[in-house]
C-alpha positions as a printed Julia matrix, in Angstrom:
41×3 Matrix{Float64}:
 10.8   -3.64   -4.05
 11.8   -1.07   -1.55
 15.62  -1.45   -2.62
 14.87  -1.48   -5.51
 12.53   1.26   -5.47
 15.3    3.09   -3.96
 17.73   2.88   -6.46
 15.6    4.3    -9.27
 15.11   7.16   -6.56
 18.35   7.8    -6.46
 19.35   6.91  -10.26
 16.93   9.71  -10.96
 14.23   7.86  -12.73
 11.22   8.6   -10.68
  9.98  11.23   -8.48
  8.91  11.48   -4.81
  5.45  11.53   -6.12
  6.03   8.08   -7.82
  7.81   7.14   -4.43
  4.58   7.7    -2.6
  2.53   6.73   -5.48
  3.29   2.75   -4.69
  2.41   3.03   -1.52
  0.41   0.84   -0.31
  0.49  -2.05   -3.04
  4.29  -2.45   -3.45
  6.21  -0.26    0.22
  4.46   0.93    3.16
  4.0    4.83    3.43
  6.58   4.81    6.62
  9.34   3.6     3.7
  7.89   5.46    1.19
  9.04   8.81    3.11
 12.22   6.83    4.35
 13.2    7.07    0.49
 12.35  10.32    0.01
 13.9   12.02    2.94
 10.51  13.96    4.17
 10.74  15.89    1.63
  7.52  17.54    0.22
  6.05  18.1    -3.25
């Protein structure tokens, strides 16, 4: 699931807030921050 979310973010289909919303159900908070690169809202 991590890879899928990462790809969707890179393609611009989801934004940083949506990536963070997937934690903790699908990915960990650390993985969410890794995907968005520590980008703040």
